[in-house]
VOBAKE-351638 format. One record per residue (C-alpha): y, z, x. Coordinates in steps of 0.02 Angstrom, whole numbers, plus 32768, in hexadecimal, padded with zeros to 4 digits. Example, Ala and Ser with C-alpha at 12.3 -4.5 7.8 and 13.67 -1.06 7.14 Angstrom:
BEGIN
7F1F81868267/7FCB816582AC/
END
This chain:
BEGIN
6AA1076D8F86/6B2306F48FC6/6BC6072A9012/6C7006F08FDA/6CCA0688905B/6D860681904E/6D9605D1908F/6CF60580904E/6D0204C69036/6D9404AA90AC/6D7F04269131/6D9B044691E8/6E2C03EF923C/6E7003F192EC/6F2B03D692FB/6F7903939397/6FB804129416/706B03FF9446/70BF043C94E4/716D048694DB/7181048F9597/712004A09638/71000559961F/70D805649566/7052051A94F8/7053051E943C/6FAA052393EA/6F9504DE933B/6EF005269307/6E6104DA92A8/6E37051591FA/6D90056591D7/6D0804E391C4/6C8304F8913F/6C02046C9134/6C6003EB919B/6BE5035C917F/6C2702D5910A/6B7F02A490BF/6B0503019051/6ACF036D90E3/6B6E03D490CA/6B2004279031/6A940469909E/6B0704B59120/6B25056F9123/6BCE05AB90E5/6C1005FF9182/6CA8066F918A/6CF506AE922B/6D71073D9235/6DB107BC92B2/6DD1087592B9/6E0708FB9334/6DA8096993AD/6D9C0A0D934C/6D3209D892B8/6C82099492A3/6C4409159224/6BA5092E91BF/6B35089691E2/6AF008969130/6B8B08B390C5/6C1808739133/6C7C09109112/6CBE09889194/6C470A1891AB/6CE70A7E91AF/6D1D0A3C9103/6CF20AE490B5/6D840B2C9051/6D090BAC900E/6D090BF890BD/6DBF0BDD90EE/6E400B999075/6E9B0B409103/6E060AE49149/6E280A279155/6E0109C590B7/6E3B092C9059/6E1A08769082/6E150883913F/6DC107DA914A/6E6B078F9120/6EE007FA9186/6EF2089291F4/6F6708CA927E/6F18084E92F7/6ED507C99281/6F2407439213/6EA206DC91B5/6F22065F9174/6F5706339225/6EAA0650926F/6EFD06BB92F5/6EDA075A9356/6F7207B5939F/6F600833942E/6FD2089994A0/6FAC08DC954E/6FF3091B95F0/6FB108DC9695/6F19093796D9/6EE009569627/6E4E091F95BB/6E6F08E99508/6DE508BA9491/6DC5087293E6/6D2F083E937E/6CFC079A932F/6C8C07A09296/6C260706926B/6BDD071091BC/6B700696915D/6B2C068A90AC/6A85064A90EC/6A2606479191/6A7C05E6921A/6A3B05BF92C9/6A9305929368/6B3D05E1934B/6BA105C493EA/6C3D06289419/6CAB060D94B1/6D53064594F3/6D8205ED9593/6E2D062E95C6/6ED30675958F/6F67061995DC/7014066095EE/70B9064B9648/70CE061996FE/701F05CE96FF/6FD3067896D9/6F1D066E96A4/6EA606F69668/6DF506B59676/6D4D06CB96CB/6D13077E96E1/6DB507BB9691/6D7A077D95E9/6CCD07AD95AA/6C6E078F9509/6BE6080294C8/6B6F07F99435/6B5B089A93D4/6AAC08E493CA/6A870948932D/6A2F09EF931A/69EC0A2F9274/6A330ADA924C/69C20B2691C9/6A0D0BD491BD/6AAF0C2C91EC/6AB90C839294/6A930D3B927D/6B240DA39243/6B8F0D0F920E/6B610CF49159/6C180CE19126/6C560C7091B1/6BBF0C0291D2/6BDD0B509198/6B2B0B539158/6A8C0AEB9166/6AAC0A379199/6A9609BD9227/6B1C09E692AA/6B5B09719331/6B5B09D693D2/6B0E098C9470/6B6908F394B1/6B03086794FF/6B6E08009577/6B770744956A/6B0906F595F0/6B9B06919636/6C25070D960E/6C8E06A2959A/6C0B064F952A/6B85069794BA/6B060652943D/6AA706A593AF/6A5606919305/6A7406E7925F/6A050745923C/69E3077592F0/693107569329/691407F69389/6983087F9341/691408AE92AE/699208A79220/6939081491D3/696E07A49144/69F2081E9106/6A6007FC919D/6AF707969166/6B6A07A491FC/6B6F07BC92B7/6BF9081A9312/6C3607E393BD/6C9E084C9433/6D2207FB94A2/6D6908589538/6E080818958B/6E3F0867962F/6EF008459667/6EF708429726/6F5D08C9977C/6FCE085E97E8/7067080E979B/704B076A97F7/6F9D075E97A9/6FDA078896F9/7094076496E3/70DC07B89648/70EA075495A8/708206FB9525/6FD006C1954B/6F70064F94D6/6EC4060694CA/6E3E05C99452/6DA106259420/6D2A05A193DA/6C9D05CB9363/6C26053A9342/6B87052B92DD/6B1D049A929F/6B900436922F/6C3604899256/6CA804F292C0/6D46055892B8/6DCA05819339/6E1C062B9346/6EBF063493A2/6ECA06CA9418/6F7907039446/6F9A078C94C5/704407D494EF/703F081A95A0/70C5089E95C0/711D08AC9666/70CD094C96A3/7022098296DD/6FB00A1496BA/6F8B0A789758/6EEF0A5E97C0/6ECF0B1897C9/6E790B6B9735/6EF50BF19702/6E930C3A9671/6E360CBC96D8/6D820CD896AD/6CD20C9396B6/6C3B0C69964E/6BA90CD0968C/6B0F0C6E96BF/6A620C9C96F9/6A140BF3971B/6A800B919796/6A400BE99831/698E0BBA97FE/69BC0B0197FC/69BB0A89988C/6A610A8198E7/6A8109D198A7/6A6209FD97F2/6ACB0A9A9802/6B5B0A329846/6B5C09C997A7/6B720A67973E/6BFF0AA797AB/6C570A00979F/6C4009F996E3/6C860AA996D9/6D1E0A789740/6D4109E396CF/6D380A5B963B/6DA70ADB9693/6D2F0B6D96A4/6CCE0BBF9731/6C160BEE972A/6C010CA89749/6B620CAD97B1/6B210D5297F5/6AA00D5E987E/6ACB0CD99900/6A880D2D999D/6A7B0CFB9A53/69E00D2D9AB3/69F90DDD9AF5/69860E2B9B77/69920EE79B91/69450F409C27/69730FF59C26/6A2F0FF19C10/6A410F449C5E/6A6C0EB89BE4/6A550DFE9C05/6A900D809B83/6A560CCC9B84/6AE00C6C9B2B/6A910BC09B38/6A510BA79A87/6ADD0C0C9A38/6B640BA49A8B/6B0D0AFF9A68/6B000B2A99B1/6BA60B809990/6C1C0B4B9A1B/6C520AAF99BC/6C8F0B1C992C/6CEB0B94999F/6D4A0B0A99FA/6D610A9A9961/6D040A0499A8/6C890A0B9915/6D1A09CD98AC/6D4609349913/6D0D0880991A/6C9B08AF99AB/6C2A0901992A/6C4E088298A2/6CCC08EE9845/6D5A08B097D9/6DCB090D9762/6E3F09A5976B/6E370A1F97FB/6E1D09A29887/6DF70A019927/6E1E0AAC98DC/6DA30B389909/6D510B9E9880/6DB80C329847/6D3D0CBD986E/6C8B0CE398A1/6C1C0D759871/6BDD0DC59911/6B250DF89911/6B390EB4992B/6AD50F1398AA/6A690FAC989A/69DA0F879912/6A350F009976/6A470EEE9A07/69D70F889A0B/69B51016998F/6A1910B399B2/69B01150999D/69F711F19958/69C7125999F1/695F12269A89/699A11859ADA/6A3A117D9A76/6AAD11749B0D/6A4910E79B5E/6A4710829ABA/6B02109B9AA7/6B1B10589B57/6ABB0FBA9B26/6B2B0FA29A8E/6BC80FB99AF7/6B8F0F419B7F/6B570EBE9B00/6BFF0EC79AA8/6C5C0EB89B4D/6BFB0E1C9B79/6C220DD39ACD/6CDA0DF19AEB/6CD70DA69B99/6C790D0D9B5C/6CEF0CE99ACB/6D8C0D0F9B2D/6D5E0C949BB6/6D880C009B46/6E390BF19B00/6DFA0B9C9A61/6D730C1D9A43/6DF50CA69A51/6E470C6299B1/6DAC0C879949/6DB40D3298F6/6D1F0D9F991D/6CDB0E05988C/6C5B0E909895/6BFD0EB497F5/6B710F3497FB/6B060EE29777/6A870F6E9771/6B100FDD972B/6B490F5D96AB/6B7D0FAC9606/6B4D105A9641/6BA310E795E2/6B771190962E/6BC111FF96B4/6B3511DA972F/6B59111F9722/6C12113D973D/6BED11A197DB/6B821111981C/6C09109097F6/6C8710F69858/6C0C111298E6/6BE5105A9902/6C9C102B98F7/6CCD10AE9979/6C40107699EB/6C790FC099EA/6D300FEE99FC/6D0210529A96/6CB90FB29ADF/6D3A0F2E9AB3/6DD10F869A6A/6E100F9899B9/6E670EF199A5/6DE40E7999E9/6D7E0E769948/6D8E0E9B9890/6D1C0F22984B/6CE30EEC979D/6C930F4B970F/6C5B0F049667/6C520F6895C7/6CAD0FB29533/6CE3104F958D/6D4A10D6953A/6DF611079576/6DAD11A895BD/6D28114A9620/6DAA10D09664/6E1A115F9699/6D87119D9701/6D6D10F0974D/6E1C10A99756/6E3B10CD980F/6DA21066983A/6D9F0FDA97BB/6E020F3C97E0/6DBA0ECD9756/6D820F0D96AD/6D1F0E95963E/6D2B0EEC9596/6CBC0EC79501/6D230E7C9476/6CDF0F0093FE/6D360F849468/6DD40F219485/6E700F82945A/6F140F33948E/6F6E0FD594B3/6EDC1013951C/6ED20F70957C/6F8E0F71959C/6F84102495D9/6F050FF99660/6F570F53968C/6FF30FB696B7/6F8610189730/6F550F7A978C/6EAF0F539737/6E930E9E9709/6E450E8E965D/6DD20E0C9610/6D810E0A9565/6CC90DE6954B/6C690DC794AB/6C800D8093FC/6D2A0D4193C6/6D0D0D6F930F/6CB00E0492C7/6C6E0DF69216/6C190E9C9233/6BFC0F1E92BA/6B4F0ED892E3/6B9C0E389327/6BBF0E9893C7/6B0B0E7993FA/6B140DBB93F5/6B6F0D9E949B/6BE60D1B9457/6BFF0CBE93B5/6C210C0E93F1/6B8B0BDB9389/6B630B2B934E/6B780B599296/6C240BA992A9/6CC20B4492B3/6D060B0D935B/6D970B89935D/6D210C0F939F/6D190BA0943A/6DCB0B5D9442/6E120C089415/6DD70C5A94B7/6E670C0C9519/6EE40C399491/6EA90CED9484/6EAD0CFE9542/6F640CC99542/6F950D3294AC/6F470DD194F0/6F6F0DB295A8/6EB80DC095D5/6E340D5E962D/6D8F0D3A95D6/6CD60D4095F8/6C550CE69590/6B990CF3958D/6B3D0C5895CA/6B4A0B9C95BA/6A940B6F95E6/6A2D0BE8957D/69870BDB9526/69280C7B9504/686E0C789527/68230CEE94A7/677E0D089502/67C70D3E95A8/68630D8A9559/68CE0D3195D8/69490CA395D2/68F10C0C961C/69500B6D95F1/68F30B0F967B/68520B269618/689A0B0A956C/691F0A86958A/68C60A099519/68C40A859489/69820A949495/698E09DF945C/691B09FF93C7/693B0AAF9388/69E40AF1934F/69AD0BA79367/69A20BC09422/69A60C7D942C/693D0CFC93CF/69470DAF9408/69370E4E93A6/69550E1D92F2/69D80D9D9322/69C30CE19316/6A510C769359/6A7B0BBE9356/6AB50B7F9400/6AD60C2C9448/6B100C1994FC/6ADF0B6194FB/6B770AF79522/6B230A7D959B/6A7E0A249578/6A0409FA9603/69FB093E9614/69480926964F/68F1093995A5/695808A79564/6943083C95FF/69F5085E9638/6A20086896EF/6AA308EF96D1/6ABE0985965E/6B0E095F95B6/6BA509BD9571/6BB109FD94C0/6C3E09E99443/6C540AA5944F/6C700A96950B/6CF60A1494E6/6D490A919470/6D470B1294FC/6D9E0A93956C/6E210A7194E9/6E4A0B2B94DE/6E510B42959A/6EC60AAC95A9/6F310AF7951E/6F3E0B949588/6F8E0B2C9611/70100AEF9595/70400BA3956B/704F0BCB9622/70BB0B329646/712F0B6195B7/713B0C0E9605/716B0BBE96AA/72010B6E9657/72440C1D963A/720A0C209585/71870CAA958C/71AB0CEA94DD/71A30C3A9497/70FA0C1E94E9/70BC0CBC9492/71050C8393EC/70A80BDE93FD/70040C3D9413/70200CBB9388/70540C32930F/6F9C0C04930C/6F3F0CA29342/6F9C0D1992CF/6F230DAC92D5/6EC00E04935C/6E1C0DA3935A/6DAF0E339390/6DA00EEF93A1/6D6D0F799329/6E090F6492BF/6DDE0EAC92A1/6D2B0EC49264/6D190E6691C1/6DBC0E0791D3/6D8F0D4F91DA/6E410D0D91C3/6E820D219273/6ECA0C759297/6EF70BD19245/6E5A0B739211/6EAB0AC89212/6E910A6E92B8/6F290A01929A/6F980A9B92A1/6F4E0ACB9349/6F6D0A1A9389/701E0A189344/70480AB193AD/70040A5E944A/706809C09427/71050A26940B/70EB0A7C94B3/70CA09D39504/716D098C94C4/71CA0A2794FE/717F0A1C95AC/719D096195B6/7256097A9592/72640A109607/721809BD969F/724109049691/721008EC9747/71770958974B/71510A119758/71880A6797F9/70FC0A9E986B/70CB0B559864/
END
């Protein structure tokens, strides 16, 4: 089967570039080239078409259609001839049009499709140049090649919403030199075979935070796609607004992780830095210093603990000293889970020896407080105590233990030095028992009730939601999250929007997961290579899930020096950046308008018992989501023409 190419037979041409002044450059772009050779060799050349699309859809490598082009699932999913035009793409002008604030990532995709095999496709994007000699280049502009995974069955419990069996672009392999990448169609290693007709590329553009580094205005550059016998040039235009997103991550929450503390410190640092650039914090339980207990005497050796974690507490992990670039320069992590748990620092017996064990807990907690309080930067990090052994416990005995451990630690360090966290879908009655002790409630989305959450927020309890964003059925409560590969990207982007709409933080389950069926544990370090080959990464109980808790791919199996992000992680980032837009609009004194922006897209409660079976909870057209962000950007740009005041 041969594909239709809209511009087949047209010859490439490069028009002269004209300058209208020292600060502006007008680019007259080349037309798509198909078979550029003038002799008989042109008939042998592949007919290559190049087009662009946004960052909230994925393109099927066999058909060239959006995987999300499924009006049978949602009537408002994107459809039509998106090869010719979309909100960011104009095929007639060969132009991509983007909008961004400073300190923000924007992204788009290039799709290179061919009617026959083609080798040595070369893509590069050197720089975007703007006013006052502003240049966005180097590490601020990155190209990635999409890696495809073969989804053979819907994720369990999502028979209605799954986009179905297909090859899905997910993992993103960075260009070796950052701004240039080469590949073949079909790819040699991905396994699709002769049916592959296109290759998707992901382009990240980060606009530096400082105004001097990225003056507001129009930036332009050329993305060049070349192949044997031809090339085409895509003009990339970026309007940079005159305001910046904050360095601090204001969407409170974390993505729970069980593997980082088992990594080397250097490898772990790369994950923390990737998380910062995608505006989330790993939620890692179990970081423990060496504690020696003799009788009731406690000695803590902080050497390894400080060497590993100190750079996150003082923010130096996110500076050039450690090779960091991006948002949040020098800003410490928001919070840390302290290691106190049933059995640590020592077990507390019910009877004999109880008083001595309690004294050890109190002294250990006091030393933790003294150690953190000694550094002014460390003091800024919120300390959270989560008794993991009592996680999701729903009986009176468990409630008594939760209260007991909280009171014990408060006796040592005071009520306000740490947040006491519980996770679970607790009833109103249970929370009324616990409310004087709980500071942070991470509530399962299945048990989320807005009136209940508001009731306890008014009593000083911070609330986060945890679990699937959409429930086709009650049984989805067991799947942890539903940011699966075979669902659309709104389940990822929507987290930031739902957090704003419902005035909650969020918690998500894992970003580095692969379930080892033999040991019944999650061991991504032993199965990292399988993550690149198998779409189903988690099987437990009767559930089988595509990409569950897998947002970052380990680089070693592919010969990469660093971990590789996924398209779903990029969608998370987009949603967390959108959250910052809502918050900035609120800072202009337009709180109600910020809420209207959010609810214009997320028009229903996306989770909770009342929402089970309701799959129409938000707009399913990514261009509508983007239009709201652009409207907010224009509003903020006109409100703060000289930049946003410091907080």
